[in-house]
C-alpha positions as CSV (number, residue, x, y, z in Angstrom):
1,M,0.0,0.0,0.0
2,G,2.8,2.4,0.9
3,L,4.6,1.7,-2.4
4,K,1.5,2.5,-4.4
5,L,1.0,5.8,-2.6
6,M,4.6,6.7,-3.3
7,R,4.3,5.9,-7.0
8,R,1.0,7.8,-7.2
9,S,2.6,10.9,-5.5
10,S,5.6,10.7,-7.9
11,S,3.3,10.5,-10.9
12,Q,1.2,13.5,-9.7
13,K,4.4,15.5,-9.2
14,S,5.6,14.6,-12.7
15,Q,2.2,15.7,-14.2
16,H,2.3,18.9,-12.2
17,R,5.8,19.8,-13.5
18,W,4.7,19.0,-17.1
19,K,1.7,21.3,-16.7
20,I,3.9,24.0,-15.5
21,K,6.2,23.6,-18.4
22,V,3.3,23.6,-20.9
23,F,1.9,26.7,-19.2
24,A,5.3,28.4,-19.3
25,M,5.7,27.5,-23.0
26,M,2.2,28.8,-23.8
27,L,3.0,32.0,-21.9
28,F,6.2,32.5,-23.8
29,V,4.5,31.9,-27.1
30,F,1.8,34.4,-26.2
31,F,4.3,37.1,-25.3
32,F,6.5,36.4,-28.3
33,G,3.5,36.5,-30.6
34,T,2.4,39.7,-29.0
35,L,5.8,41.3,-29.6
36,V,5.8,40.1,-33.3
37,L,2.3,41.5,-33.8
38,M,3.2,44.8,-32.2
39,E,6.4,45.1,-34.4
40,T,4.4,44.2,-37.5
41,Q,1.7,46.8,-36.7
42,Y,4.4,49.4,-35.9
43,N,6.2,48.8,-39.2
44,R,2.8,48.9,-41.1
45,I,1.9,52.3,-39.4
46,R,5.4,53.6,-40.2
47,M,5.1,52.6,-43.8
48,L,1.7,54.2,-44.1
49,A,3.0,57.4,-42.6
50,L,5.9,57.4,-45.1
51,I,3.5,56.8,-48.0
52,S,1.0,59.4,-46.9
53,A,3.5,62.1,-45.9
54,P,4.2,64.8,-48.4
55,Q,7.1,63.7,-50.6
56,V,7.7,67.1,-52.2
57,Q,11.0,68.6,-51.2
58,N,12.4,71.9,-52.5
59,P,9.2,72.8,-54.4
60,K,9.9,74.6,-57.7
61,I,8.4,77.3,-59.9
62,A,8.0,76.3,-63.6
63,F,8.6,79.2,-65.9
64,L,6.7,78.5,-69.1
65,F,7.7,80.6,-72.1
66,I,5.7,81.0,-75.3
67,A,7.9,82.3,-78.1
68,R,8.0,82.4,-81.9
69,N,11.6,81.4,-82.1
70,R,14.5,82.5,-79.9
71,L,13.9,84.6,-76.8
72,P,15.2,88.1,-77.6
73,L,15.7,89.0,-73.9
74,D,17.3,85.7,-72.8
75,I,20.3,87.4,-71.4
76,V,18.0,89.4,-69.1
77,W,16.3,86.3,-67.9
78,D,19.7,84.7,-67.5
79,A,20.6,87.4,-64.9
80,F,17.2,86.9,-63.2
81,F,17.7,83.1,-62.8
82,Q,21.2,83.6,-61.5
83,G,19.6,85.0,-58.3
84,D,18.5,81.5,-57.4
85,K,21.1,79.4,-55.5
86,E,18.8,76.5,-54.5
87,N,17.5,75.2,-57.8
88,K,14.0,76.5,-57.2
89,F,12.8,76.7,-60.8
90,S,12.5,74.8,-64.0
91,I,12.2,76.2,-67.6
92,L,10.2,75.1,-70.6
93,V,9.9,76.9,-73.9
94,H,7.2,76.5,-76.5
95,S,8.5,77.8,-79.8
96,R,7.7,77.0,-83.5
97,P,8.0,73.3,-84.5
98,G,11.5,72.3,-85.3
99,F,13.2,75.2,-83.5
100,L,16.1,74.3,-81.3
101,L,17.5,76.2,-78.4
102,N,21.3,75.6,-78.7
103,K,24.4,77.6,-78.4
104,V,23.7,79.4,-81.7
105,T,20.1,80.5,-80.8
106,T,20.5,81.4,-77.1
107,R,23.2,83.0,-75.1
108,S,21.9,81.6,-71.8
109,A,22.8,78.2,-70.5
110,Y,19.4,78.2,-68.7
111,F,17.6,77.9,-72.0
112,L,19.7,75.3,-73.7
113,N,17.6,72.4,-75.0
114,R,14.6,73.7,-73.0
115,Q,12.3,73.7,-76.1
116,L,9.4,71.2,-76.4
117,N,9.6,68.6,-79.1
118,D,5.9,68.4,-79.6
119,S,5.2,72.1,-80.1
120,I,2.6,73.4,-82.6
121,Q,2.3,76.5,-84.8
122,V,0.8,79.3,-82.8
123,D,-1.2,82.2,-84.2
124,W,-2.0,85.2,-82.1
125,G,-5.6,85.5,-81.0
126,E,-6.4,81.9,-81.9
127,A,-7.1,78.8,-79.8
128,S,-3.6,77.5,-80.8
129,M,-2.3,79.9,-78.1
130,I,-4.2,78.1,-75.3
131,Q,-3.2,74.7,-76.8
132,A,0.4,75.8,-76.5
133,E,-0.3,76.6,-72.8
134,R,-1.8,73.2,-72.2
135,I,1.2,71.5,-73.8
136,L,3.6,73.4,-71.6
137,L,1.5,72.5,-68.5
138,Q,1.4,68.9,-69.5
139,H,5.2,68.7,-69.6
140,A,5.7,70.8,-66.5
141,L,3.4,68.5,-64.5
142,M,5.7,65.6,-65.2
143,D,8.1,67.1,-62.7
144,P,6.5,66.4,-59.2
145,L,8.6,69.2,-57.7
146,N,6.9,71.9,-59.8
147,E,4.2,73.5,-57.6
148,R,3.7,76.8,-59.3
149,F,3.4,77.4,-63.1
150,V,4.1,80.9,-64.5
151,F,3.1,81.8,-68.1
152,L,5.5,84.2,-69.9
153,S,6.0,85.3,-73.5
154,D,8.6,87.2,-75.5
155,S,6.4,89.8,-77.3
156,F,3.2,88.3,-78.2
157,A,-5.4,93.3,-77.0
158,D,-8.7,94.4,-74.6
159,T,-12.2,95.4,-75.5
160,K,-15.0,95.5,-73.0
161,E,-17.8,94.1,-75.1
162,G,-18.6,91.5,-77.7
163,R,-16.3,88.8,-76.6
164,Y,-18.7,86.2,-75.4
165,N,-20.3,84.1,-78.2
166,P,-23.8,82.9,-77.3
167,K,-23.1,79.7,-79.4
168,M,-21.0,78.5,-76.4
169,D,-24.1,78.2,-74.3
170,P,-25.1,75.9,-72.5
171,I,-21.7,74.3,-72.2
172,I,-20.2,77.7,-71.3
173,P,-23.0,79.8,-69.8
174,V,-22.5,83.6,-69.9
175,Q,-22.4,83.7,-66.1
176,C,-19.2,81.6,-66.2
177,W,-17.5,83.9,-68.8
178,R,-14.4,85.5,-67.4
179,K,-11.5,87.7,-68.6
180,G,-8.0,88.0,-67.4
181,S,-4.3,88.1,-68.4
182,Q,-2.5,85.4,-70.3
183,W,0.3,85.9,-67.9
184,A,-1.2,83.8,-65.1
185,V,0.2,81.8,-62.2
186,L,-1.3,78.5,-61.5
187,N,-0.9,76.0,-58.7
188,R,-0.5,72.2,-59.4
189,K,-4.2,71.5,-58.8
190,H,-5.4,74.1,-61.3
191,A,-2.7,73.2,-63.8
192,D,-3.9,69.6,-63.7
193,I,-7.5,70.8,-64.4
194,V,-6.4,72.8,-67.4
195,V,-4.5,69.8,-68.9
196,K,-7.4,67.4,-68.4
197,D,-10.1,69.6,-69.7
198,E,-11.9,68.1,-72.7
199,I,-15.2,70.1,-72.5
200,L,-14.4,73.8,-72.6
201,F,-11.4,73.7,-74.8
202,P,-13.2,72.4,-77.9
203,M,-15.8,75.2,-77.5
204,F,-13.0,77.8,-77.5
205,Q,-11.6,76.2,-80.6
206,L,-15.0,76.6,-82.4
207,H,-16.4,79.8,-81.1
208,C,-13.6,82.0,-79.6
209,K,-11.8,83.8,-82.4
210,K,-10.2,87.2,-82.7
211,K,-11.9,90.0,-84.6
212,P,-10.0,90.9,-87.8
213,L,-7.9,93.9,-86.7
214,P,-6.2,96.1,-89.3
215,E,-2.7,94.6,-88.8
216,F,-4.2,91.2,-89.6
217,W,-6.3,92.1,-92.6
218,R,-3.9,91.4,-95.4
219,D,-5.5,88.4,-97.1
220,Q,-8.6,88.1,-94.8
221,Y,-12.1,89.1,-95.9
222,V,-13.3,91.9,-93.8
223,P,-17.1,92.6,-93.7
224,P,-18.2,96.2,-94.1
225,D,-19.4,96.4,-90.5
226,T,-17.0,94.7,-88.0
227,S,-18.7,96.0,-84.9
228,K,-21.0,93.0,-84.6
229,I,-18.2,90.4,-84.9
230,H,-17.2,88.7,-81.6
231,N,-13.7,89.8,-80.7
232,C,-12.7,86.8,-78.6
233,I,-9.1,86.4,-77.5
234,P,-8.8,82.8,-76.2
235,D,-5.8,83.2,-74.0
236,E,-7.4,86.1,-72.1
237,H,-10.5,84.0,-71.2
238,Y,-9.8,80.3,-71.2
239,V,-8.1,79.5,-67.9
240,Q,-10.2,82.1,-66.0
241,T,-13.5,80.8,-67.5
242,L,-12.5,77.1,-66.9
243,L,-11.8,77.7,-63.2
244,A,-15.0,79.7,-62.8
245,H,-16.9,76.8,-64.6
246,K,-15.4,74.4,-62.0
247,G,-16.5,76.6,-59.1
248,L,-12.9,77.4,-58.0
249,E,-12.9,81.2,-58.1
250,G,-12.6,81.3,-54.3
251,E,-9.2,79.6,-54.7
252,I,-7.6,82.2,-57.0
253,T,-6.4,85.8,-56.8
254,R,-7.9,87.9,-59.6
255,R,-4.8,89.6,-60.9
256,T,-1.6,89.0,-62.8
257,L,2.1,89.3,-61.7
258,T,3.1,90.9,-65.0
259,H,2.7,94.7,-65.4
260,T,1.4,96.0,-68.7
261,A,0.7,99.6,-69.6
262,W,-2.0,99.9,-72.3
263,L,-2.3,102.6,-74.8
264,I,-5.2,104.9,-74.2
265,L,-6.7,105.6,-77.7
266,S,-9.9,106.9,-79.1
267,S,-12.3,104.5,-80.8
268,K,-11.0,105.5,-84.3
269,E,-7.4,105.2,-83.2
270,R,-8.1,101.7,-81.8
271,E,-9.8,100.6,-85.1
272,R,-6.8,101.9,-87.0
273,K,-4.0,100.7,-84.8
274,G,-5.5,97.8,-83.0
275,W,-4.8,97.1,-79.3
276,H,-1.2,97.1,-78.1
277,P,0.5,97.6,-74.8
278,V,3.1,100.4,-74.4
279,T,6.6,99.4,-75.5
280,Y,9.3,100.8,-73.3
281,K,12.2,102.1,-75.4
282,L,15.8,103.0,-74.5
283,A,14.9,106.4,-73.2
284,D,12.2,104.9,-70.9
285,A,14.5,102.4,-69.3
286,T,15.4,104.2,-66.0
287,P,15.6,103.2,-62.4
288,M,12.6,105.5,-61.8
289,L,10.5,103.5,-64.2
290,I,11.3,100.2,-62.4
291,Q,10.8,101.8,-59.0
292,S,7.4,103.2,-60.1
293,I,6.3,99.7,-61.2
294,K,7.5,98.1,-58.0
295,D,5.7,100.8,-56.0
296,I,2.3,99.9,-57.5
297,D,0.3,98.4,-54.6
298,N,-3.3,98.5,-56.0
299,I,-5.2,98.0,-59.3
300,Y,-8.3,99.7,-60.5
301,Y,-10.6,97.6,-62.5
302,E,-12.4,99.9,-64.9
303,T,-15.1,97.5,-66.0
304,E,-16.0,96.7,-62.4
305,Y,-15.5,100.2,-61.0
306,R,-13.5,98.8,-58.1
307,R,-10.0,99.1,-56.7
308,E,-8.1,96.1,-55.3
309,W,-5.1,96.4,-52.9
310,C,-2.4,93.8,-53.5
311,T,-1.5,91.6,-50.6
312,S,0.7,88.6,-49.8
313,K,0.0,86.4,-46.8
314,E,-2.6,89.0,-45.8
315,K,0.0,91.8,-45.7
316,P,0.4,94.8,-48.2
317,A,2.7,93.9,-51.1
318,P,3.8,95.1,-54.5
319,C,1.4,94.0,-57.3
320,F,3.9,93.0,-59.9
321,L,7.0,90.8,-60.2
322,F,7.5,91.1,-64.0
323,A,6.8,93.8,-66.6
324,R,6.4,94.2,-70.3
325,K,7.1,95.2,-73.1
326,F,10.7,96.3,-73.4
327,T,12.8,96.6,-76.5
328,R,16.2,94.9,-76.5
329,P,18.2,98.1,-76.0
330,A,15.9,99.1,-73.1
331,A,16.3,95.7,-71.5
332,L,20.0,95.7,-71.9
333,R,20.2,99.2,-70.3
334,L,18.3,98.0,-67.3
335,L,20.5,95.0,-67.1
336,N,23.6,97.2,-67.0
337,M,22.0,99.3,-64.3
338,S,21.4,96.2,-62.3
339,A,25.0,95.1,-62.7
340,L,26.0,98.5,-61.3
341,G,23.9,98.0,-58.3
342,L,21.3,100.6,-59.1
343,Y,18.6,98.0,-58.4
344,H,18.5,94.3,-58.0
345,E,15.7,91.7,-57.6
346,E,16.4,88.0,-56.8
347,I,14.3,85.0,-57.7
348,S,14.3,84.1,-54.0
349,N,11.7,86.9,-53.6
350,V,9.2,84.9,-55.7
């Protein structure tokens, strides 16, 4: 009897030790599994954070030039871009098909080979101008670092009535019709909208055409009474109307960064000469002129009878960064003044 009790006690102790080992093993597996799960979850959250975090570093401004051939003031732009020490910009040029920007056609290294290879023939006052803008934006959007898109031109007019063509309705209702400057600045969201638009652009191609002005008569038929012809300049309406059509006017500032002084002519003079901005010549190119443009801090909109004060980050600011139109001698004179330290403006102020 005593032997049986001893064996039974020994067996119970052995089973008890086995249960402890099993429990300890299960506890170890549980804690180890918990650690693995926590590590997996941590890595997953870390990866999601990396993916969702903004990847854009050193955001850039894309300067988009529309030119016939070479840029006549490329040496001035060269001095402007030299103010950037951190690679804050990219340059794209839309010129006539087949034109190359090489060491023969440009004196600035910034413009070498910056022409687009899929450019089109552009005619002033035609929808081909906004097609060129769309092509420039399409290329500029390929660089994920480009966050602002500035339209510029080398030397490529404004009536207050008769531009909207009722044939655009209902795709483009008159309440969405807007007018602005070709020299606009877009952010990436708005640039993407312009490139993807397949609704308004065809309407502009069909129904937004320039009125035959005297300097374009040549071989064109001109009706006896041109007053009833719609004088629609596509590049002054397309982007503004598209963004209004998308309900995005609250996201834009309704002004341009490029200063232009327009000729004030009588009706007969306008009919004879057309609409042209003032061209600054050699004698006009003075530090006083540049300072007067930089000092402009408000714009009066004649058609709306209102004045708008220019601001940046809710603080008063100059209205313009660029100005046109300057002859080459005038531009070179200003460049020489800049080299002498009479005035200087760096791209870092953009």
